[in-house]
C-alpha positions in Angstrom: 12.2 -10.3 4.1 14.5 -13.8 4.2 17.6 -12.6 3.5 17.2 -9.4 5.8 16.1 -11.9 8.7 19.5 -13.7 8.4 21.2 -10.3 8.2 19.6 -9.2 11.6 20.6 -12.8 13.2 23.8 -12.5 12.2 24.7 -9.3 13.1 23.0 -10.0 16.6 25.4 -12.7 17.2 27.8 -11.8 19.9 29.8 -15.0 19.6 33.6 -14.8 17.9 32.0 -18.4 16.0 29.4 -16.4 14.0 28.8 -19.1 11.6 28.1 -22.2 15.1 26.0 -19.4 16.6 24.4 -18.6 13.6 23.3 -22.1 13.2 21.9 -22.0 16.5 19.8 -18.3 16.2 18.1 -20.1 13.7 15.1 -21.1 16.3 15.9 -18.0 18.0 12.0 -17.1 18.8 12.6 -13.1 19.7 13.3 -12.8 15.9 10.9 -13.8 13.5 10.9 -15.9 10.5 10.3 -14.7 7.0 7.2 -16.9 6.8 5.7 -15.4 9.8 6.7 -12.6 8.5 4.9 -12.0 5.2 2.1 -14.2 7.0 1.0 -11.0 9.1 1.5 -8.7 6.3 -0.7 -10.6 3.9 -3.6 -10.7 6.3 -3.6 -6.9 6.8 -6.2 -4.5 4.5 -4.3 -2.7 1.8 -6.3 0.9 3.1 -5.3 -0.2 6.9 -1.6 0.3 5.1 -3.1 3.7 3.5 -4.1 5.6 6.4 -1.4 4.3 8.7 0.9 6.1 6.3 -1.7 9.2 6.1 -1.5 9.4 9.9 2.8 9.2 9.3 3.0 11.8 7.2 0.2 14.3 9.3 2.8 14.1 12.5 5.8 14.2 9.9 4.1 17.4 8.5 3.5 19.0 12.2 7.0 18.6 13.5 8.0 19.9 9.5 6.2 22.7 10.1 7.1 22.9 13.7 10.8 23.5 12.4 9.9 25.5 9.8 9.2 24.2 7.3 6.6 23.5 4.3 5.3 26.6 5.6 4.9 28.5 2.2 2.9 26.9 -0.6 4.9 23.9 -2.5 4.6 23.2 -6.0 3.3 19.3 -6.2 3.3 16.6 -8.5 1.8 12.9 -9.0 2.4 10.5 -10.6 2.3 6.2 -11.0 5.2 4.5 -10.0 5.4 0.3 -11.9 6.5 -2.6 -10.1 7.4 -4.9 -12.8 6.1 -8.4 -12.6 6.6 -12.0 -13.3 4.1 -14.3 -12.0 0.2 -15.8 -12.9 -1.3 -13.0 -15.0 -4.4 -13.7 -13.7 -4.4 -11.2 -10.5 -6.9 -8.0 -10.5 -4.5 -5.7 -9.4 -2.1 -6.4 -12.5 -1.6 -3.5 -15.2 -0.1 -3.6 -18.5 2.6 -0.9 -19.7 5.3 -0.9 -22.1 7.5 -3.9 -21.6 10.3 -3.4 -19.8 12.7 -5.4 -18.3 11.6 -8.3 -20.1 7.6 -8.0 -18.8 4.7 -6.0 -19.8 2.8 -6.2 -16.3 3.2 -4.2 -13.2 1.6 -3.8 -10.1 0.9 0.2 -9.7 1.3 2.6 -6.9 0.2 6.6 -7.4 2.2 9.2 -4.9 1.7 13.0 -4.6 5.1 14.8 -3.5 6.6 17.8 -3.1 9.0 18.9 -5.7 10.7 21.3 -4.5 14.7 20.8 -3.9 15.9 19.0 -0.5 12.2 19.2 0.5 10.3 16.2 -1.6 8.5 14.9 0.9 5.7 12.0 -0.3 2.5 13.4 1.4 0.0 10.7 -0.2 0.2 7.2 -1.6 -2.8 5.2 -3.2 -3.2 1.4 -4.6 -4.3 1.2 -8.2 -5.5 -1.4 -10.3 -7.3 -2.1 -13.7 -10.8 -0.3 -12.2 -9.5 2.7 -10.3 -10.9 5.9 -11.7 -8.6 8.6 -12.7 -9.8 11.9 -12.0 -11.1 10.2 -8.5 -7.7 8.9 -7.3 -6.5 12.9 -8.5 -9.1 14.1 -6.5 -8.2 12.4 -3.2 -4.1 13.4 -3.6 -5.1 16.6 -3.7 -7.4 16.7 -0.8 -4.8 14.5 1.3 -2.4 16.8 0.4 -4.6 19.7 1.6 -4.4 18.6 5.2 -0.8 19.1 5.4 0.2 22.1 3.5 -0.8 25.1 1.3 -0.7 24.0 -3.0 1.0 26.5 -5.0 0.4 24.5 -8.2 0.1 20.3 -9.2 2.5 19.2 -11.7 1.1 16.3 -13.9 2.2 14.2 -17.1 0.3 13.8 -20.4 -0.7 10.0 -18.8 -4.1 12.7 -16.7 -4.4 14.2 -20.1 -8.5 13.9 -20.1 -11.1 16.3 -19.7 -12.8 15.1 -16.3 -9.0 15.4 -14.9 -8.8 19.0 -15.3 -12.2 19.3 -14.4 -12.2 17.6 -11.5 -8.5 20.1 -10.6 -10.6 22.9 -11.0 -12.5 22.0 -9.6 -10.8 21.9 -6.2 -9.5 24.7 -6.8 -5.7 24.0 -7.5 -3.6 25.8 -10.5 -2.0 23.0 -12.3 0.8 22.4 -15.8 0.3 19.4 -17.8 1.8 18.3 -21.2 -1.0 17.9 -23.7 -1.4 14.5 -25.8 -0.7 15.7 -29.4 -4.3 14.9 -30.8 -5.7 15.6 -34.2 -6.7 19.0 -33.1 -3.6 19.2 -30.9 -1.9 18.5 -34.4 -4.3 21.3 -36.1 -3.4 24.2 -33.7 0.1 23.3 -33.7 0.1 23.4 -37.6 -2.4 27.0 -37.1 0.6 28.1 -34.7 3.5 27.7 -37.1 2.1 29.4 -40.0 0.9 32.1 -37.9 -3.1 31.5 -37.5 -2.8 31.2 -34.1 -0.9 32.9 -31.0 1.8 31.3 -28.6 -1.2 31.5 -26.0 -4.2 30.8 -26.3 -7.7 29.9 -25.5 -8.7 25.8 -26.4 -10.9 23.3 -25.8 -10.5 20.1 -24.7 -13.3 17.4 -26.0 -13.4 14.2 -24.7 -14.7 10.9 -26.8 -18.0 10.9 -24.8 -18.3 14.8 -26.3 -17.7 16.4 -22.8 -15.4 19.6 -22.7 -13.5 21.8 -20.6 -11.3 24.9 -21.7 -8.2 25.7 -21.2 -5.2 27.9 -21.7 -3.2 26.4 -24.8 0.6 27.4 -24.7 3.4 26.4 -27.5 6.7 26.4 -27.1 9.7 25.3 -29.4 11.5 22.3 -28.6 15.2 22.1 -28.0 15.1 18.5 -30.6 17.8 18.6 -33.3 16.3 17.4 -36.4 12.5 16.9 -35.8 11.3 13.8 -38.0 7.8 15.8 -38.4 6.7 19.7 -37.6 4.9 18.7 -34.7 8.4 17.1 -32.6 9.3 21.0 -33.4 7.1 22.3 -30.6 6.1 21.6 -26.4 2.3 22.0 -25.8 1.4 22.4 -22.4 -2.4 23.4 -20.9 -2.5 25.4 -17.6 -4.9 27.6 -15.4 -2.7 29.6 -14.4 -3.7 33.0 -14.3 -0.2 34.9 -13.8 0.6 37.5 -16.5 1.2 35.3 -20.6 4.6 37.0 -20.9 5.6 36.2 -17.9 4.4 32.4 -17.8 5.8 31.6 -21.1 9.7 32.0 -19.6 8.8 30.1 -16.8 5.8 27.4 -17.9 9.2 24.5 -18.8 11.1 25.5 -16.2 8.0 25.2 -13.6 7.1 21.2 -15.2 10.7 20.2 -15.4 10.3 20.0 -11.6 7.8 17.3 -11.6 11.2 15.3 -12.5 12.1 15.5 -8.4 9.2 13.0 -8.2 11.3 10.7 -10.7 14.3 11.5 -8.4 12.2 10.6 -5.5 11.1 7.7 -7.1 14.8 6.1 -7.6 15.7 7.0 -4.0 13.0 5.2 -2.2 14.3 2.5 -4.5 16.9 2.3 -1.9 15.1 1.9 0.7 13.1 -0.8 -1.5 13.0 -4.9 0.2 13.6 -6.7 -2.4 10.9 -9.7 -3.1 9.8 -12.3 -5.3 6.3 -12.2 -3.9 3.4 -12.0 -6.2 0.9 -11.0 -3.6 -0.1 -7.1 -4.2 -0.4 -6.2 -0.8 3.2 -7.3 0.6 4.1 -5.2 -2.9 2.0 -2.6 -1.6 2.8 -2.4 1.9 6.8 -2.3 0.7 6.1 0.5 -1.6 4.6 2.5 1.6 7.5 1.5 3.9 10.1 2.4 1.7 8.2 5.7 1.2 8.2 6.6 5.1 11.8 5.7 5.3 12.3 8.3 2.7 10.3 11.0 4.3 12.0 10.3 7.2 15.5 10.6 5.6 14.6 14.2 4.4 13.6 15.0 7.5 16.7 13.9 9.0 18.3 15.9 6.1 16.7 19.2 6.6 17.8 18.8 10.7 21.0 17.7 9.9 21.4 21.2 7.6 20.0 23.3 9.9 22.4 22.3 12.7 25.3 22.4 10.3 24.5 25.8 9.1 24.3 24.3 5.3 22.2 26.1 3.4 23.4 24.3 -0.2 20.0 23.4 -1.4 21.9 20.0 -3.3 23.5 19.4 0.3 22.7 15.7 1.8 24.5 15.5 4.7 23.0 12.1 6.0 23.4 9.6 2.8 20.8 6.6 2.5 23.4 4.1 3.4 24.2 6.5 6.4 20.6 6.0 7.2 20.2 2.8 6.8 23.1 1.8 8.7 21.4 4.1 11.6 18.3 2.2 11.6 20.0 -1.0 11.4 21.9 -0.3 15.1 18.7 0.7 16.4 16.8 -2.9 15.1 20.1 -4.8 16.7 20.0 -2.6 20.1 16.6 -3.6 20.7 16.9 -7.3 19.7 19.9 -7.9 22.3 17.7 -5.8 24.8 15.2 -8.9 25.1 17.2 -11.7 24.3 
């Protein structure tokens, strides 16, 4: 907020003596102070930011469909984004994470994204706290997305491997692919497969610590890891409910699951739109994440339009870079402030 306001004031100066003019503009009431911006963010409600994002996504997807995109079924990925935290540990939104960048704590946000190339829109974002129930979060994200697109399948990482999550996805009548955590029973299945006592595709019962169960299809695939330490490292294990012919799915499942990395790519691009802050308030950090997701979605849409106008069909083509996008936005903001000053 501070460097952004200072940068805006510098770019809004018309005088040739920018340093002298900057000192005068520090009291310009047309351009707010960093404290005022943060004050207005902090007094908002987290749910209001989520609702605002949903309204923007609704408008965006309506426009995108009108342009001929997102009309077919799409593959989606659900994931968590961890925002490293270095402040007071007494915070109700604080989550533990694997030690990274000098901390073991983070603020966490969940999102659901389209993972097809060139159309990796973020369609839903939710806050996450230690009290968040994972299956409820998955249900809310999938239901949000159903209002915008037709779902082909949902890709989740092993952090979602749980009976209640699987049951929730089944109840929502969505297809999914998820790697299995190598529990004692999964390891037993690997041993059985390696000894030719289990088929590569088989029925499997997941059991929770409370005894709750659900039936899935278990796929065991050989990994490409060189010199695996144990027999368990020689295999990847997936669960799914997709009803394709198994021989066909065996050839596709690892390729299909790799699409999930599209959501990781989207996080890296969002980071380029993310405002930097040392603020320890969850609502400020969440707002910045929401804003970066909105700008990211607009960037995707602009590139779809640019490719159509230029007749570009290369799926990896990015005519408008994030740098150019930011420059365009800065010019619009500067023109606005000049019009009211």
